[in-house]
C-alpha positions as CSV (number, residue, x, y, z in Angstrom):
1,M,170.1,185.5,111.2
2,N,167.1,187.2,113.0
3,K,165.6,189.5,110.5
4,H,163.3,190.9,113.2
5,P,165.4,191.9,116.2
6,G,162.4,193.2,118.0
7,R,160.9,189.7,118.1
8,S,162.0,186.8,120.3
9,N,162.4,183.3,119.1
10,E,159.7,182.4,121.6
11,Q,157.3,184.8,119.9
12,R,158.0,183.3,116.5
13,R,157.4,179.8,117.8
14,R,154.1,180.8,119.2
15,V,153.0,181.9,115.8
16,L,154.3,178.9,114.1
17,S,152.5,176.6,116.6
18,K,149.2,178.0,115.3
19,F,149.9,176.3,112.0
20,K,150.5,172.9,113.4
21,F,148.4,170.3,111.7
22,R,145.5,169.0,113.8
23,L,144.9,165.3,113.6
24,G,141.2,165.3,113.0
25,L,138.6,162.6,113.8
26,R,139.3,160.0,111.1
27,A,143.1,160.3,111.5
28,N,142.7,160.0,115.3
29,I,140.8,156.8,115.0
30,A,143.3,155.4,112.4
31,R,146.2,156.3,114.6
32,S,144.6,154.4,117.5
33,Y,144.4,151.3,115.5
34,Q,148.1,151.6,114.6
35,S,149.2,151.9,118.2
36,D,149.8,149.3,120.9
37,P,148.2,147.0,121.7
38,I,145.7,147.1,118.9
39,N,148.3,146.7,116.1
40,D,149.3,143.3,117.5
41,P,147.5,140.7,115.4
42,E,147.7,138.0,118.1
43,W,146.1,140.4,120.6
44,F,143.5,141.7,118.2
45,E,142.3,138.2,117.3
46,G,142.7,136.7,120.7
47,N,139.6,137.7,122.6
48,K,137.0,135.1,123.5
49,Q,134.2,137.3,122.1
50,P,135.8,138.6,118.9
51,E,132.8,140.2,117.2
52,I,131.6,142.1,120.3
53,F,135.1,143.0,121.2
54,K,135.9,144.5,117.8
55,K,132.7,146.6,117.7
56,L,133.3,147.9,121.2
57,L,136.9,148.5,120.5
58,F,136.0,150.7,117.5
59,A,133.4,152.5,119.6
60,L,136.0,153.2,122.3
61,C,138.5,154.5,119.7
62,F,135.8,156.7,118.3
63,F,134.9,158.0,121.8
64,H,138.6,158.8,122.4
65,A,138.7,160.8,119.2
66,V,135.5,162.7,120.1
67,V,136.5,163.8,123.6
68,Q,139.8,165.0,122.2
69,E,138.3,166.9,119.2
70,R,135.7,168.5,121.4
71,R,138.5,170.6,122.8
72,Q,138.6,172.6,119.5
73,F,135.2,174.0,120.3
74,G,136.3,176.0,123.3
75,P,133.8,176.4,126.2
76,L,131.2,174.6,124.1
77,G,133.3,171.4,124.2
78,W,134.6,171.5,127.8
79,N,134.6,174.0,130.6
80,I,138.2,173.2,131.1
81,R,140.6,172.0,128.4
82,Y,141.7,168.4,129.4
83,E,144.7,166.6,128.1
84,F,143.2,163.2,127.3
85,N,145.9,161.0,125.9
86,E,146.8,157.6,124.6
87,T,147.3,156.2,128.1
88,D,143.7,156.7,128.9
89,L,142.7,154.8,125.8
90,R,145.2,152.0,126.4
91,I,144.1,151.2,129.9
92,S,140.4,151.4,128.8
93,I,141.1,149.0,126.0
94,T,142.9,146.6,128.3
95,Q,139.9,146.6,130.7
96,L,137.5,146.0,127.8
97,Y,139.6,143.0,126.7
98,M,139.8,141.6,130.2
99,F,136.0,142.0,130.9
100,L,135.0,140.3,127.7
101,N,137.4,137.4,128.4
102,E,136.2,137.0,132.0
103,Y,132.4,137.4,131.6
104,D,129.9,136.0,129.0
105,D,127.7,139.1,129.3
106,V,129.0,142.5,128.5
107,Q,129.5,144.4,131.8
108,F,128.4,147.8,130.5
109,V,128.0,149.4,133.9
110,A,131.4,148.4,135.1
111,L,133.0,149.4,131.8
112,R,131.3,152.8,131.8
113,Y,132.4,153.4,135.4
114,L,136.0,152.5,134.8
115,T,136.3,154.4,131.6
116,G,134.2,157.4,132.4
117,E,134.9,157.9,136.1
118,C,138.4,156.5,136.5
119,N,140.4,156.5,133.3
120,Y,139.1,159.6,131.4
121,G,137.1,161.0,134.3
122,G,140.1,161.0,136.6
123,R,141.4,164.0,134.6
124,V,138.1,165.8,134.8
125,T,137.9,168.3,137.6
126,D,134.6,170.0,136.7
127,D,131.5,168.0,137.8
128,W,129.5,169.1,134.7
129,D,132.3,168.1,132.4
130,R,132.3,164.7,134.0
131,R,128.5,164.3,133.5
132,C,128.9,165.4,129.9
133,L,131.8,162.9,129.5
134,N,129.8,160.0,130.9
135,T,126.9,160.9,128.7
136,I,129.0,160.8,125.6
137,L,130.5,157.5,126.7
138,Y,127.0,156.0,127.1
139,K,126.4,156.6,123.4
140,F,129.3,154.3,122.6
141,Y,129.0,151.8,125.5
142,N,125.5,150.5,125.3
143,P,123.7,147.3,124.0
144,R,122.7,149.0,120.8
145,A,126.4,149.3,119.8
146,I,126.8,145.6,119.7
147,N,123.3,144.5,118.6
148,E,122.9,146.8,115.5
149,E,124.8,146.1,112.4
150,K,125.4,149.8,111.8
151,Y,124.8,151.6,115.0
152,P,124.6,155.4,114.1
153,I,126.8,157.9,115.9
154,D,125.5,161.1,114.3
155,P,122.2,162.3,113.0
156,T,123.2,161.8,109.3
157,G,124.1,158.1,109.7
158,V,127.4,158.7,107.9
159,Y,129.3,157.8,111.1
160,Y,128.4,154.5,112.6
161,I,130.0,151.5,114.3
162,P,130.6,148.9,111.6
163,T,130.5,145.2,111.7
164,L,134.0,144.2,110.4
165,R,136.5,141.4,111.0
166,E,140.0,142.4,109.9
167,H,142.2,144.9,111.5
168,S,143.0,146.5,108.1
169,D,139.3,146.8,107.4
170,F,138.8,149.1,110.4
171,I,141.7,151.3,109.3
172,T,140.3,151.5,105.8
173,F,136.8,152.4,107.2
174,A,138.3,155.1,109.4
175,R,140.2,156.6,106.5
176,S,137.0,156.6,104.4
177,L,135.3,159.0,106.8
178,P,134.9,162.6,105.6
179,V,137.9,164.8,106.0
180,A,135.8,167.6,107.6
181,T,133.9,166.2,110.5
182,P,130.4,167.9,111.0
183,P,129.7,169.3,114.5
184,G,126.8,166.9,114.9
185,V,129.3,164.0,115.4
186,F,130.4,165.8,118.6
187,G,126.9,166.7,119.7
188,F,126.8,170.3,118.4
189,H,124.7,172.4,116.2
190,P,126.2,173.3,112.8
191,N,126.7,176.8,114.0
192,A,129.4,175.5,116.4
193,D,131.7,175.2,113.4
194,I,131.4,178.9,112.6
195,T,132.2,179.8,116.2
196,K,135.2,177.4,116.3
197,H,136.7,178.8,113.1
198,F,136.2,182.3,114.3
199,R,137.9,181.6,117.6
200,E,140.8,179.9,115.8
201,S,141.2,182.9,113.4
202,E,141.0,185.4,116.3
203,E,143.6,183.5,118.3
204,L,146.0,183.3,115.4
205,L,145.7,187.0,114.6
206,N,146.1,188.0,118.3
207,T,149.2,185.9,118.5
208,A,150.6,187.4,115.3
209,I,150.1,190.9,116.8
210,L,152.1,189.9,119.8
211,T,155.1,189.3,117.6
212,Q,155.3,192.9,116.7
213,D,157.9,195.0,118.5
214,R,155.8,197.3,120.7
215,M,158.4,200.1,120.3
216,D,157.7,200.1,116.6
217,L,154.5,202.0,117.4
218,L,156.5,204.7,119.0
219,K,159.2,204.8,116.3
220,K,156.8,205.3,113.5
221,H,156.8,209.0,114.2
222,M,160.5,209.2,113.2
223,D,159.8,207.5,109.9
224,T,156.8,209.7,109.2
225,M,158.7,212.8,109.9
226,A,161.6,211.6,107.7
227,A,159.3,211.0,104.8
228,G,157.7,214.4,105.2
229,G,154.4,212.9,106.3
230,V,151.8,214.5,108.6
231,G,149.1,213.1,110.6
232,A,148.7,211.8,114.2
233,T,151.5,209.7,115.5
234,P,150.7,206.7,117.7
235,E,151.6,208.5,120.9
236,E,149.3,211.4,119.8
237,Q,146.5,209.0,119.2
238,A,147.0,207.5,122.6
239,M,147.0,210.9,124.2
240,A,143.7,211.8,122.4
241,I,142.2,208.6,123.7
242,A,143.4,209.2,127.2
243,E,142.0,212.8,127.2
244,D,138.6,211.5,126.0
245,I,138.6,208.9,128.7
246,L,139.3,211.5,131.4
247,A,136.7,213.9,130.0
248,R,134.0,211.2,130.2
249,L,134.8,209.6,133.5
250,P,132.6,210.8,136.3
251,A,134.3,212.5,139.2
252,K,132.5,210.2,141.7
253,I,130.7,206.9,141.3
254,L,127.7,207.9,143.4
255,T,126.6,211.5,143.5
256,G,123.6,213.3,145.0
257,P,121.4,212.2,147.8
258,S,120.3,208.5,148.1
259,H,116.7,207.6,147.5
260,E,116.6,206.2,151.0
261,G,117.8,209.4,152.6
262,D,120.1,209.4,155.6
263,I,119.9,206.0,157.2
264,K,122.1,204.3,159.7
265,P,124.3,201.4,158.5
266,A,122.4,199.0,160.8
267,D,119.2,200.0,159.1
268,M,120.4,199.4,155.5
269,T,118.7,196.7,153.4
270,P,120.7,194.0,151.7
271,M,120.1,195.8,148.4
272,S,121.4,199.1,149.7
273,I,124.6,197.3,150.8
274,V,125.0,195.9,147.3
275,V,124.9,199.4,145.8
276,I,127.6,200.6,148.2
277,Q,129.8,197.5,147.6
278,E,129.5,197.7,143.9
279,A,130.4,201.4,143.9
280,A,133.5,200.6,145.9
281,R,134.6,198.0,143.4
282,Y,134.0,200.3,140.4
283,E,135.8,203.1,142.3
284,R,139.0,201.0,142.4
285,L,138.7,200.3,138.7
286,V,138.0,203.9,137.8
287,T,140.9,205.1,139.9
288,V,143.3,202.9,138.0
289,V,141.8,204.0,134.6
290,R,142.1,207.7,135.6
291,S,145.7,207.5,137.0
292,S,147.0,205.5,134.0
293,S,145.4,207.8,131.5
294,R,147.0,210.8,133.1
295,A,150.3,208.9,133.1
296,V,150.0,208.4,129.3
297,I,149.3,212.1,128.7
298,G,152.3,213.1,130.9
299,A,154.6,210.6,129.1
300,V,153.6,211.8,125.7
301,Q,154.0,215.5,126.7
302,G,157.4,214.7,128.2
303,V,156.6,215.8,131.7
304,S,156.8,212.3,133.2
305,V,158.8,209.1,132.7
306,L,157.5,206.5,130.2
307,T,157.6,203.4,132.4
308,D,157.0,199.9,131.3
309,V,153.5,199.9,132.7
310,T,152.6,203.2,131.1
311,E,154.1,202.0,127.8
312,E,151.8,198.9,127.9
313,V,148.8,201.1,128.6
314,L,149.8,203.4,125.7
315,T,150.3,200.5,123.3
316,S,147.0,199.0,124.3
317,M,145.2,202.2,123.7
318,V,146.6,202.5,120.2
319,R,145.7,198.9,119.4
320,G,142.2,199.3,120.9
321,R,142.7,196.7,123.6
322,I,142.0,196.8,127.3
323,P,145.3,197.5,129.1
324,A,146.6,194.7,131.4
325,L,146.7,197.2,134.2
326,W,143.0,197.8,133.9
327,A,142.1,194.2,133.4
328,G,143.8,193.4,136.8
329,K,141.2,195.5,138.5
330,S,138.3,194.9,136.2
331,Y,135.4,192.6,135.8
332,P,136.0,189.9,133.0
333,S,135.7,191.3,129.5
334,L,136.9,190.5,126.0
335,K,135.6,193.7,124.5
336,P,137.8,196.1,122.5
337,L,138.7,199.2,124.4
338,A,136.1,201.6,123.0
339,S,133.2,199.2,123.7
340,Y,134.7,198.3,127.1
341,F,134.8,201.9,128.1
342,N,131.2,202.6,126.9
343,D,130.1,199.5,128.8
344,L,131.9,200.8,132.0
345,L,130.1,204.1,131.7
346,A,126.7,202.3,131.3
347,R,127.4,200.3,134.4
348,L,128.2,203.5,136.4
349,D,125.0,205.1,135.1
350,F,123.1,202.0,136.2
351,L,124.4,202.3,139.7
352,Q,123.9,206.1,139.8
353,H,120.2,205.7,138.8
354,W,119.7,203.0,141.4
355,H,121.3,205.2,144.0
356,Q,119.1,208.2,143.3
357,H,115.8,206.7,142.2
358,G,115.7,203.3,143.9
359,P,115.9,199.8,142.6
360,P,115.0,199.3,138.9
361,V,112.0,197.2,137.8
362,V,114.4,195.0,135.8
363,F,117.9,194.5,137.1
364,W,120.8,194.4,134.6
365,L,122.4,191.3,135.9
366,S,125.6,191.7,133.9
367,G,126.0,195.3,135.0
368,F,127.1,194.1,138.4
369,Y,130.8,193.8,139.1
370,F,130.0,190.9,141.5
371,P,126.6,189.4,140.5
372,Q,126.7,186.8,143.3
373,A,126.3,189.5,145.8
374,F,123.2,190.8,144.1
375,L,121.4,187.4,144.0
376,T,122.4,186.7,147.6
377,A,121.1,190.1,148.7
378,A,117.8,189.4,146.9
379,Q,117.6,186.0,148.6
380,Q,118.3,187.6,152.0
381,S,115.5,190.1,151.5
382,Y,113.1,187.3,150.9
383,A,114.4,185.3,153.9
384,R,114.0,188.3,156.2
385,K,110.5,189.0,155.0
386,Y,109.2,185.5,155.7
387,K,111.6,184.7,158.5
388,I,113.0,181.6,156.7
389,P,116.6,180.5,157.1
390,I,118.4,181.4,153.9
391,D,120.0,177.9,153.5
392,Q,116.4,176.5,153.3
393,L,115.5,178.6,150.2
394,A,115.7,177.3,146.7
395,F,115.9,179.4,143.6
396,H,113.1,179.5,141.0
397,Y,113.3,180.8,137.4
398,E,110.5,181.8,135.1
399,V,110.6,183.6,131.8
400,Q,108.0,186.4,131.4
401,R,105.8,186.5,128.4
402,T,106.1,190.3,128.0
403,S,109.1,192.5,127.7
404,V,107.2,195.6,129.0
405,L,107.3,195.5,132.7
406,E,106.3,198.5,134.7
407,E,106.2,197.0,138.2
408,P,108.5,194.7,140.0
409,P,107.3,191.2,140.8
410,E,105.5,190.6,144.1
411,E,108.3,188.1,145.0
412,G,111.8,187.9,143.6
413,V,113.4,190.1,140.9
414,Y,113.5,190.5,137.2
415,I,116.8,190.3,135.4
416,R,117.8,191.1,131.8
417,G,120.8,191.1,129.4
418,L,121.3,187.5,128.4
419,F,122.3,186.1,125.0
420,M,122.5,182.4,124.0
421,E,125.0,180.6,121.9
422,G,124.4,177.0,120.9
423,A,120.6,177.3,121.4
424,R,117.8,179.8,121.3
425,W,114.8,180.6,123.4
426,N,111.5,179.7,121.6
427,N,109.3,182.7,122.3
428,D,106.2,180.9,120.9
429,D,106.4,177.7,123.0
430,Y,108.6,178.9,125.8
431,Y,111.4,176.4,125.9
432,I,115.0,176.2,124.9
433,D,115.2,175.1,121.3
434,E,117.8,174.5,118.6
435,S,119.5,177.5,117.0
436,F,118.6,178.8,113.6
437,P,121.2,178.2,111.0
438,K,124.0,180.8,110.9
439,I,122.5,182.7,113.8
440,L,125.2,182.3,116.4
441,Y,123.6,184.3,119.2
442,D,120.0,184.7,120.2
443,E,118.7,187.2,122.6
444,F,117.3,185.7,125.7
445,P,113.9,187.2,126.8
446,P,114.5,190.5,128.5
447,A,112.8,189.5,131.8
448,L,113.7,186.4,133.7
449,T,112.1,186.1,137.1
450,V,114.2,184.9,139.9
451,S,112.3,183.9,143.0
452,W,112.5,181.6,146.0
453,S,110.6,179.1,148.1
454,P,111.3,176.6,150.8
455,T,113.4,173.7,149.6
456,S,110.6,171.1,150.2
457,N,108.3,173.0,147.9
458,F,111.1,173.3,145.3
459,L,111.5,169.5,145.2
460,N,107.9,169.1,144.5
461,I,108.0,171.6,141.7
462,S,111.1,170.0,140.3
463,N,109.6,166.5,140.2
464,A,106.3,167.7,138.8
465,T,107.4,169.6,135.7
466,N,109.3,169.0,132.5
467,N,112.2,171.3,133.5
468,Y,115.8,170.5,133.5
469,N,118.9,171.7,135.4
470,Y,121.4,174.1,133.7
471,R,124.4,175.6,135.3
472,V,124.9,179.3,135.2
473,R,128.4,180.7,135.5
474,K,130.4,183.7,134.6
475,W,132.2,182.9,131.4
476,L,135.9,183.0,131.3
477,P,138.3,181.6,128.7
478,Q,139.5,178.0,129.2
479,N,142.5,177.6,131.4
480,S,141.5,180.8,133.2
481,N,143.5,181.8,136.2
482,Y,140.3,183.1,137.9
483,R,139.4,181.2,141.1
484,L,136.4,178.9,141.0
485,S,134.5,181.1,143.5
486,E,134.7,184.0,141.0
487,R,132.9,182.0,138.2
488,F,129.4,182.7,139.4
489,T,127.9,179.3,139.5
490,R,124.1,178.8,139.8
491,Y,121.7,176.1,138.8
492,V,118.7,177.0,136.8
493,Q,115.7,175.0,135.8
494,L,114.3,175.7,132.3
495,P,112.3,173.6,129.9
496,V,114.0,172.2,126.8
497,R,112.7,170.9,123.5
498,E,113.2,167.3,122.5
499,F,116.0,166.8,120.0
500,L,113.8,165.6,117.2
501,D,116.4,165.2,114.5
502,F,118.2,162.3,116.2
503,K,116.6,159.7,118.4
504,G,119.7,159.2,120.6
505,P,119.4,158.6,124.3
506,F,120.7,162.0,125.3
507,W,120.8,165.6,124.2
508,Y,124.1,166.6,125.8
509,D,125.0,169.7,123.9
510,N,126.5,172.6,125.8
511,V,124.5,175.8,125.7
512,V,126.3,179.0,126.4
513,I,124.4,182.1,127.4
514,Y,126.3,185.4,127.0
515,T,125.4,188.7,128.5
516,G,127.5,190.4,126.0
517,A,131.2,190.1,126.6
518,E,131.9,188.3,123.4
519,L,129.3,190.1,121.3
520,N,131.4,193.1,120.3
521,A,134.2,190.7,119.4
522,F,132.0,188.3,117.5
523,T,129.1,190.3,116.2
524,E,127.5,193.7,116.5
525,M,124.1,192.3,117.3
526,A,123.7,194.1,120.6
527,A,124.8,197.7,121.1
528,D,124.1,197.4,124.9
529,A,125.8,194.1,125.4
530,C,127.8,193.7,128.5
531,P,130.8,191.6,129.6
532,L,129.4,188.6,131.4
533,Q,128.8,185.2,129.9
534,I,126.5,182.6,131.4
535,D,127.0,179.0,130.6
536,F,124.0,176.7,130.7
537,T,125.3,173.1,130.6
538,H,122.6,170.6,129.9
539,D,121.6,168.2,132.6
540,L,122.1,164.6,131.5
541,L,118.7,162.8,131.4
542,L,117.6,159.7,129.6
543,S,114.8,161.5,127.7
544,V,113.9,165.1,126.9
545,P,110.1,165.2,126.4
546,H,108.2,168.0,124.6
547,S,107.0,170.9,126.7
548,Q,103.3,170.2,126.9
549,S,102.3,173.7,127.8
550,S,103.7,177.1,127.3
551,E,103.0,177.8,131.0
552,F,105.5,176.4,133.4
553,D,106.9,177.0,136.9
554,A,110.6,177.1,137.1
C-alpha cells in the first residue's frame, strides 16, 4: 500500500536509484577479467606474445575502468556523460589480440587509433573530450607499459601495470587495490573528490525534495490553524517574496539619456548595439518575473485562479529555487532564488551604468546575457578601426599584473569575474598552477586583457611562447538541453606550470573556471559571483615546460 499518496512510484524509484551501488575502479577491473572472452583459459593463454598481451590487456581493462569512473566527477571528467560499455572493451581486446598475433612489433599507433578514435571515440561527440580520451589512452598504450616491470599509473605508485602470468593473479591483484580510489588515478587534484561528493549529496537531496507532494506546502496552513499555531503560512511567505521582488524590480531596464546622446541607428557602434540587445533580452526576463510575481500575489489573495504554472512559481519561491517559468527565459544559473535575484539586479545596474556613463574600464563578462555578442562586438570595433576583415583576426589573452585599472587598454578590453576549479592562477609567477588543498575555487585575476591581431601574427606568437590552448565555454550541467551554439566556446592561450609531482607524458586534467553560478551553491567565497561558468580544458601536449618568465604574450 502506498503510504504517501502524493508521491508517484516513479518519484520513489528516482530516490532509490541514488542509493545504487557503484562498481568502483577495482571491482570494474575484476569484472572485466571475469567477462568474455578474458575468462576463457584457452583464449587467455593462446596469444603468440603472452607476456606483452597480458600486460596490455590489464592496461586496457584499467583504461576502461578509468574512462567509466571519470563520469562520477561531472564536468571535470567529461563535458558530456558518455555511456562507455563492455562492447567497447570487448572489440578493443579482440583487436589487441589480433594485432599481437599478426605482428612481431606492437602496433601502438594502430591500436591507439582503433581504440581511441573508433571504439571508445566513436561515442564521443565533443572534440575536446576526444582529445582527453586519447591522452588517457596514451598513458596505457605506450612502450613503457610493456618494458617496465611495474609501470606506474598514478603519482603514488600504488596503481601500476603488474607483470603476472595467471588469470587468477590479475583478479587477485585488482581486488587488492584500495577500495577508495584517489582522484590522482583519474588525473585529478585531490580536491576533485570533495567536489564529486558535494555534487552527489546535492543531487540526492534535490531528488528527495522532488518526492514531496507540492500541495503539502499549501495544506500546512490547515494543520497550523487546527493546532492553534500562528506564523506565516507557505502562501504568505511566497506573497511576501513576490512583493519584495516587485518592489525591487526597476520599471525600465534602461532609463535616462544615453551617454552617446541622440544618434541614428546607422551611426551606432557595435558596443552600443550590444547594450540595446542585452537590454531587450533582460526585458523579456523581467517581464516574466514581474507578471508571475503578480500572479502569485493574486492567487494568494484569492482574486485570481491558482494555475499549475502559478503554483510551480509559488512552490519554488517557498523552497528558494528559481521557478521553471523564469529559467525558460533566463541565462543559465544554479543559484538559489535570493542570490539569483540579487545577481539579476546587479546585471541590470551594470547595463544602466554603461548606458548612462559609457563603457566601463573593466567589463563584467558574466554580467552579459549573451557574452558571445560582446566579444564579437569588441572584435568588430578593432576590425573597423584598422580595416581588417574580422575573420582574419585572432584573439589574444593576457593577465594584468595589477587589479587597479583606471583606463581602458589601448587595444582590446579588460574582463573580470572568473573563478577557477581544479587549478589556480599563480599570481607570483603568472601561470596556471595546481590547486591548494581543500580550496575548491580560486579567484582568477580581476583583469584579463582580450585583444586581437592578424592571424599570421598570432601564429608567430603561438609558436614562440610557452602558452597552451584552453577552451572557454559557458558551463551547463552534463546532458544539458542547451544547443551547442549557446555554450560560448572560445579558445584561450595561457601558460601552465609543469606537473612536477608525476613525470607522466601528459597533464590532461580538466580545469573549470566559474564566473560564479555555482559559488552560492557550493561556497560563499564571492558575494558578487555571477552565473556563468567557463571551462578551460587542457590542450594535449607531450610536455608542459616551466614558464621561464613572468612576462608573456597570450
